[in-house]
DOROMI-497254 format. One record per residue (C-alpha): residue in three letters; y, z, x. Coordinates in steps of 0.1 Angstrom, whole numbers, plus 5000, padded with zeros to 4 digits. Each point is the difference from the previous one (the first is absolute). Example, Ala and Ser with C-alpha at 12.3 -4.5 7.8 and 13.67 -1.06 7.14 Angstrom:
<sites>
Ala495550785123;Ser503449935014;
</sites>
This chain:
<sites>
Unk884352482838;Unk497049974976;Unk498049685001;Unk500849744973;Unk497449864977;Unk500149684980;Unk502650014972;Unk501450335012;Unk503449845003;Unk500149914963;Unk498450314984;Unk503450164994;Unk501949694992;Unk500650074963;Unk501650345005;Unk502049905031;Unk501449684985;Unk500650174967;Unk502350245017;Unk502149715013;Unk500049844965;Unk501350314984;Unk502850015025;Unk500749644992;Unk500450074963;Unk502150315000;Unk502849965026;Unk502249804977;Unk500550324979;Unk502750135022;Unk498550175031;Unk503150095019;Unk499150255028;Unk498249825028;Unk497950175026;Unk498549865032;Unk496550135000;Unk499149885034;Unk498650305020;Unk501150095034;Unk497349945026;Unk499250235029;Unk499449945036;Unk500549725025;Unk497949885029;Unk501149885034;Unk498949654991;Unk502049984968;Unk500049634993;Unk498149924968;Unk498649644997;Unk499349844967;Unk498049684998;Unk500149794968;Unk498649664994;Unk503149785003;Unk503150105020;Unk503449934985;Unk501749665005;Unk503450164996;Unk501750334993;Unk502449934971;Unk498950274975;Unk501049804970;Unk498949645009;Unk496250034996;Unk497450094974;Unk497250145023;Unk498950364999;Unk499050005036;Unk503649905009;Unk501350284977;Unk497950255018;Unk501749905033;Unk503649984988;Unk499850324980;Unk499850195032;Unk503749915006;Unk501349934965;Unk500050214968;Unk500249944963;Unk502250174973;Unk496850144984;Unk496450015013;Unk496750164990;Unk498050275016;Unk496249985005;Unk499450114964;Unk502249734986;Unk502950234991;Unk503549865004;Unk502450175024;Unk503449925013;Unk500249865035;Unk503749905001;Unk500950134965;Unk500350354987;Unk500049934962;Unk499249714978;Unk500449954963;Unk500249734972;Unk503549994986;Unk499549724975;Unk497249754991;Unk500549765029;Unk501850225025;Unk498850285022;Unk502050215025;Unk498950135033;Unk502050265019;Unk499749965038;Unk499450265026;Unk503250055021;Unk500349995038;Unk496849795005;Unk500249845035;Unk498949655009;Unk498549945035;Unk503349855012;Unk501950324991;Unk501649884968;Unk499450184967;Unk498649894967;Unk502549904972;Unk499649884964;Unk501249665012;Unk497049985024;Unk497550094973;Unk501449764974;Unk500249725026;Unk496450055011;Unk498749964965;Unk502349714993;Unk498849835032;Unk496649984983;Unk501249934965;Unk502949765004;Unk499649675018;Unk503749995009;Unk499750335018;Unk496649975018;Unk498749644995;Unk496650135013;Unk497149775006;Unk497450264987;Unk501850264980;Unk498250304987;Unk499150044963;Unk502650194980;Unk499949834966;Unk501550074975;Unk502650195020;Unk503249785002;Unk502450175023;Unk501450335014;Unk503650134999;Unk501550275023;Unk501550304982;Unk502250145028;Unk501650304981;Unk496550144993;Unk498449895033;Unk497449814980;Unk498949654990;Unk499149864966;Unk497049774997;Unk500249754972;Unk497149834983;Unk500049724975;Unk498150214975;Unk498750364996;Unk497749965031;Unk497850304994;Unk498750005036;Unk503449975018;Unk499650335020;Unk496449935009;Unk501149655013;Unk502750165021;Unk497350235013;Unk497649735011;Unk499749835034;Unk503149794990;Unk503650075005;Unk500750145034;Unk503650105006;Unk502049835028;Unk503550045014;Unk502349744983;Unk502349955030;Unk497049975024;Unk498449734979;Unk503249804996;Unk500650005038;Unk496749835006;Unk498349684991;Unk496549994984;Unk498349945033;Unk501550325015;Unk499250214970;Unk496449895002;Unk499750125036;Unk502250325000;Unk500050324978;Unk502650254989;Unk498750244973;Unk500150364990;Unk496350075006;Unk498350245024;Unk499449735027;Unk502249775020;Unk499049665013;Unk499349975037;Unk498249665004;Unk498749734977;Unk497749725011;Unk499549764971;Unk496549994986;Unk498950255027;Unk501550354998;Unk502950224989;Unk501050315021;Unk502150294988;Unk501450325012;Unk500850294977;Unk503550034986;Unk501350345011;Unk502750014974;Unk497749934971;Unk501350184969;Unk496750194995;Unk499750095037;Unk498349815027;Unk496449894996;Unk497250185018;Unk498949705020;Unk502449865026;Unk499049634999;Unk498149774978;Unk498549655004;Unk498749764974;Unk497649725011;Unk498149724983;Unk496449895005;Unk498749754974;Unk496450035011;Unk498350314986;Unk497850035031;Unk503050015022;Unk501650284979;Unk496850205001;Unk499549965037;Unk503650105007;Unk499550324979;Unk496750095018;Unk501649935034;Unk502850254992;Unk502749734997;Unk501150104965;Unk500550314979;Unk499949834966;Unk498249674992;Unk500249834967;Unk497149834982;Unk496950125018;Unk497149774988;Unk497550194979;Unk497149925024;Unk502050175028;Unk500650324982;Unk497050185014;Unk500749875035;Unk503650144999;Unk498850334984;Unk497250055026;Unk502449925030;Unk501350315017;Unk503750034993;Unk500449774970;Unk499650044962;Unk500449804968;Unk502450084972;Unk499149834967;Unk502149994968;Unk500049804968;Unk502749745003;Unk502649884974;Unk499149655010;Unk497749734985;Unk499349695020;Unk499549684980;Unk500149635002;Unk503149864983;Unk499449664983;Unk503349814996;Unk500249904963;Unk502049685005;Unk497649865026;Unk496749824994;Unk497350114993;Unk501550344993;Unk502149874971;Unk496950044979;Unk499250344985;Unk496349894997;Unk499949945038;Unk501750325008;Unk497650204979;Unk497149815016;Unk501250125034;Unk499850364988;Unk496649954985;Unk498749865033;Unk500950315020;Unk497850315002;Unk502550275010;Unk497450285000;Unk498049815026;Unk503149945021;Unk501050374998;Unk496550125010;Unk499149735026;Unk503449925016;Unk502050324994;Unk497150245004;Unk500850164966;Unk503750065007;Unk501549844969;Unk499849984962;Unk500049674980;Unk503349904983;Unk500549814968;Unk503849994994;Unk503250015020;Unk500250384997;Unk497550255014;Unk498650314982;Unk502550305000;Unk503149785002;Unk502350004970;Unk499149704977;Unk496449985011;Unk497849884971;Unk496650185000;Unk498649774974;Unk500149695022;Unk496649875010;Unk499149905036;Unk498949645005;Unk496250005006;Unk498549745023;Unk498749734978;Unk499449675018;Unk498749824969;Unk503250074980;Unk502249935031;Unk498449665004;Unk500649934963;Unk503750105002;Unk500549785031;Unk498749704980;Unk502250094971;Unk503050025023;Unk499649645011;Unk499950095037;Unk496349975007;Unk499549905037;Unk503250155012;Unk500550155034;Unk502150315004;Unk501350195030;Unk500550385001;Unk502750105024;Unk499650355014;Unk502150215023;Unk498450145031;Unk499950375006;Unk502350094971;Unk497650154975;Unk496750175004;Unk497549745013;Unk502249734985;Unk498449705017;Unk496550124993;Unk500950064963;Unk501449654998;Unk496949855016;Unk497850184975;Unk502149884970;Unk500049645012;Unk496350025006;Unk499350124965;Unk502349744985;Unk498349735021;Unk496750084983;Unk501449834969;Unk498649644999;Unk503349864989;Unk502550185023;Unk500350015038;Unk501950285016;Unk501150075036;Unk502250265018;Unk503049945022;Unk500850305022;Unk503850045004;Unk502350205021;Unk501350264976;Unk503749965007;Unk499749624998;Unk498150014967;Unk502350254983;Unk503149805011;Unk498749714978;Unk499850214968;Unk503149954979;Unk501149954964;Unk499749635006;Unk496649944986;Unk499849645013;Unk499950115036;Unk497650215021;Unk496350054994;Unk498649974965;Unk497550285004;Unk500650295024;Unk499050375005;Unk502750264994;Unk499950374994;Unk503250144987;Unk500350385002;Unk501150174968;Unk502450245017;Unk501350164968;Unk496750004980;Unk501649804971;Unk498449674989;Unk503449835000;Unk500450055037;Unk497349755008;Unk500249784969;Unk503849925005;Unk499949845035;Unk496549844996;Unk499649894964;Unk503549944985;Unk502249695003;Unk502150025031;Unk498250305015;Unk500350035037;Unk496449905007;Unk499049864966;Unk497149764993;Unk500550004962;Unk502149864972;Unk499250084963;Unk502350044971;Unk497950254981;Unk499350245028;Unk503649975012;Unk501250114965;Unk497650284999;Unk501050135034;Unk503749984991;Unk499350204968;Unk498350275020;Unk502950025025;Unk502550054972;Unk498050274982;Unk501250355003;Unk497150174982;Unk497450085026;Unk497049984977;Unk501149664986;Unk500749875035;Unk496550105011;Unk498549824971;Unk501949685008;Unk499050025037;Unk496350054990;Unk500249704977;Unk501549805028;Unk497250105023;Unk497449884975;Unk501949674998;Unk499949965037;Unk496350085001;Unk499449734974;Unk502349745017;Unk498550085034;Unk503049925023;Unk498150165029;Unk496450035012;Unk499850374995;Unk498450185029;Unk500250385006;Unk502150315004;Unk500250055037;Unk499350325020;Unk502350075030;Unk497950095031;Unk502150135028;Unk498750085035;Unk501750305017;Unk499950175034;Unk499150374997;Unk503250115016;Unk502049834972;Unk501050174967;Unk501349824969;Unk499349954963;Unk498349674987;Unk501649874968;Unk498849774973;Unk503249804999;Unk499549875036;Unk503250175012;Unk499850145035;Unk502650275005;Unk500650075038;Unk502350294993;Unk496950204990;Unk498149905032;Unk499050275025;Unk497750005030;Unk498250295017;
</sites>
């Protein structure tokens, strides 16, 4: 493949992301015929096991009881959604044939018939409704870390039409897009009810193209292809996902021929991978923006002056050039360019130490020490970015900053709607899987969001108004206003839009996507 220069990964971000945004704004209008656009691959090799190495490996395999994209990538080999998106962001039906809005807060999805689960049973409306309710209703699922489905309330089976109705508390203009995100995998109702939570976390029974063979917690997941898969068996016979939190380990395993697809190649290793015989790098603009959340109810982050000061202390352009080798673009709001609701008129915080120092004094927190918690191996050069941010903040004469490197799974397990627990400042990078501003704002910046760090009456009211607005243009205006408010209130230390850098073996064929999804059904090897 051609060599990659600095910023190549982001040059086409506007058009690529805009395509997803258009899909996110139009599917509520009654798209009813779904087509699975995944192309058939050709060819198989004698050594037909494909190995994928991500940063973390999953702690468990319950597809609904987590909020991590890297876990979704693993479990989506075995489980499927009602709706999903192709690489261009267009919705298609995985387990449904048609979908439509039948009244303001109710949509209907007609299921495919004769869809087999891995255990030989078949999909029913009761299975589909139960699966969504397991996420939505505490009395059904009682999950520790349920996925984000607000404002969907519940699902009902419609047996005589082989369909389900999905009910929201209001209009919910992005209901189909939400159902087509990484959330909402469908499980067999009887299979779940026969097992306790510990068993569900270690076993799998889905409708997807791969069946579980072996799972070693925090180490690897091994699959074999499901020969009865509804679209026909996958080209590759077996599949393995592994974790390696250290970037150097991931790169060395790729260069040694121990993986076919490696996630998060460090920018300074791109040339090394490209120049190595038998490996290449795929780069794509990501629908993900890492940031440092500052929990509003915790000192010193309860002061808007202090939060603004942290943004003014950071030079994102310098971090992008010197830490990410140009693979990134500065961010200034919770929504990136090209995503529905992005506000192009929002200014980026400049680095201004003098003003930052003044704001710290105004906040009343002069002399404070803060700790920045960062995952290890989750985002592109996450530890190095955190160290650079802390170093720049530490240049202020009235603030001291340090970094605490954390195991990714351990850190994420501490993030919850309870703002009084867990770290007060931490790195997160929520992928905007449906290219709509609400998809990130709802879980992270609204009251009761699944990983929220924020409570504010004015922004809450503005968000709720946007989510009840049926006029697309007016809804966009409200979301843009909300993004300006979040810039001014500075709930995060805004960092950058990430580029996804994947290392691949030359025998391996696939399509890199901006939404972080890895679709093993499209894999082929020479």
